[in-house]
N, C-alpha and C positions, 0 to 999 in steps of 0.2 A: 086272334089278335091283332090290332090296328097299330101301325108304325106311322109316327109323325115325324116328318124330316125336314128341319130348316135348311134354307138355301141363301146365299148371298150373291148378287151380281157385281163384279170386281173388274177390274182391268185385266185383260188376258195377260197370263204369265210371260208370254213370249215377249210382250211390250215392253221397252224402255221408257219408264214415266219421268218426265221433266218437271221441274218446279215452275210455277207460273213467275213473269217477271217481277211482279210486285210483293212475291212470296207469301201470298196470301192461301196457298195451296198448290194442289198438283195439277197440271194442266191435262185433263182427261176429255176435253170437249170432243175430240176426234178419234179419241183411242177405242181399239177393239175391246169390247166387253164378253165376259164369258162367266160361266158359274164357277165359284170357287173351288179349287182342285179339291181340297179336304171335304167340302159339302157333297162333291161329286162321288167320292169314296163313301160317304154316308148313305147317299141314294143308292148306290149298287149294293151295299150290304144290306139295305131294307128289301131290295128287289129279290135277292138272294134268299133272303127269309121267307118271303112269299112263295116263291119257286120251290123252296124246301116243303113247303106246307105248312111252316110255323106260323107265319103272318097271313091274314087274309085281307089285307087293304094296306097300301102304301099311299099316303098324303103327303105331299111338299108343301111347303110354305115360303114365301119371302115378303120381304117389306120394299117399297120402291114406288117410282112412277110406272106409267103404263108399259114403258119399253122394257121393264123387269120381267115381262111375259116370257122374253125370249129364254132365259134360264131356266123357268118354269117348263117350258116346251121341250127344253133338253132332258130335264129330270123325267119328264113324261115319256120322252123317246126312250129312256134307259130303262122304263118300263114301271114308273110309278103309276098311279091307278087315276089320281086327279089331284089338282092344283088349287092352291088359294093364294091370290095376290092382297096384301094389305097395302091398299095404294096411299100415297102421300108423296107430296113434293119436298117434304124436309128430309135432311139427312139424320139419321138416328143414331145415337150413340149405343154402347153395349147394353146399358141398362135399359133403355128404352125397348131396343130389339128383344131384349130378355122378357119385359112386361108384355109386349105383343104376342110372343110365342105362348106365354102364361094364359093369355085370354084365348088363343086358338086351341090350346090344351083342354081347358075348360070347354069349349064347344064340342070337340070332337072326341074327347076322352080316351086318348090312346094308352096302349099299356107300356109303349117303349117310344122314347123320343131320341132322335139321333140327329146330330149337326157336326158339322167339320170341329176339329179342335180349335181351330184359329182360322180367320180372314187373311189372304195374303196382301190386303191393302193396309191394314192398320197393325195386323200381328198382334191384337190384344190377348186373345184366348180367354175370354172373359164371358161369354153370352150362355155357355153351356153351364158353367158353375152358380152364375147368377140365376139361370132359370130352375137350376135344382133347388137352389135356397129358397126361391120364390113359390115353388110347389112344395117344398118340404117331403122331398125324395130322395133316393139314393142317386149318386152319381160315380161314374168312372171315365176319367179323363185318358186322352192320349190312346185309344184302343187299338191293340193289333189283331185281336181274335175275339169274337163274340159268340158264345154258345147259349142258347135260350132252352131250357128245360120246365114245363109246366109254368110255374108262376115265379121262376128265379131265372137270372142270366148270370153267366161266367164271363167275366171281362179280363183277357191278360192285356196290361197296359204297358207303354213303354216308359221308363223312369232312367236317371242319369245314372244308378248303379247296374241298369240290367231291365229285368221285367218282375212285374208284381201280378197275382191273380186275385180279383176280387169276386165275391158273389154278393149279387144284390137282389133285393125283393122288387118284383114290378109292382107298380110302375117305376122306370128309372129314366134317368138321362144319361147317355154315352156320347162321348166326343170322339170323332173318328181321325186316326192317324193314317199317313200315306201307306202304312204298311199292312192296313187293313185286307187288302183286295187290290185287284187291277181291274177298273171299270171297263166296261165292255165297249167295242166298238159299236157305234150306232150305225144302222144300216138305213139305205132311204126308205123302204117299208115301213120301219119303225118311226121314222121321222112324220111320215104322212098319217099315221094311225096317231101321234100325238096331236096333230092339228084338230082330231074329233074327241080327244079326251076331255072331260069337264074342267073348266078352269073358272073359279070363283072369285070376284072381286069384292073385297070388303074395304070401306073408307076407314082410314085410322081414326076418326072421330067417332065412328060408331064403336069402337073397341074402349072408349074412355081412356085412352092412353095418350099422353101429352108428347109432343116430339123435344122438349126440353133436354139439353145435354149438360151433363156435369163438367164436360171437359171442353174447352176452346181451343182454337189452333190459334197460336201467337204469330208464327212464322212457320215459312216451309222452304228450305234452301237444299241444295245438292252439296254432297261431300266435296272436301277440297281435292283439286286433281293430285294424282301421286307424282312425286317427281320424278323427272327422268332419270332411268338406270345409267351405271357406270361401270365400262369394262375394266377389269383390273388385269395387271401384266403377269400377276403371280401370286404365290401364297404370302410372300412377304409384303407385298402392298395391301393385301387383304389383311394381315394381321395390324399393320399400321392403321387402317381405316377403324378396325375392330376396337384398338387400343384408344383413337381419338374419340370415338363414340362413347367409350366408358368414361373418360375424362369429362366429356360434355355433360353426361348425365349424372 
């Protein structure tokens, strides 16, 4: 069984992102970039399936400029077998990314497609659902456990009311939650081995997918600063403040 994993290059989760002075977007020119954390869990799960003898090959794919190779090398160091970079200088929206993955799925014919449930830059949580619709296959989102048996996969997914268990026929699209696993620590030998693993580059135009987006950014601004706190002398003053707030609202 071949597993295809979609990953995205995003600003590292430890970096505090600021808005540009003109409000045209986020200022990430010099920010540290990393693999999207949810996608890292998806890669880890795919590698575990291969180590368990369930999967035979793990292929990772991303879209972006040439520097997006760093997240692919990270995935290869985690244990993926090979990588594909769909190279483009344009920023792709959710639908365009889903269409890119659809074309790669046609080329690779995987039985299981894994991606993170969302990217931490736009928090859209759309690509997995769109990809499943484009491929006309079953989907399970926000997965916390995955069990593959023969031509079916059982997925426990996180929902507002607790958990839900789904059984899907393969091929299927599954989006990974953070509870799915704990990604392994990458050792130096694995980083060195990742440099020797195959990484294919495909131009976006060769997939006949356009970079057009259905959503445009009008303005980006930081949230207003919180008002300074106030120390109260006692319960009586607290009651007065709360009563004043009730009257205002």
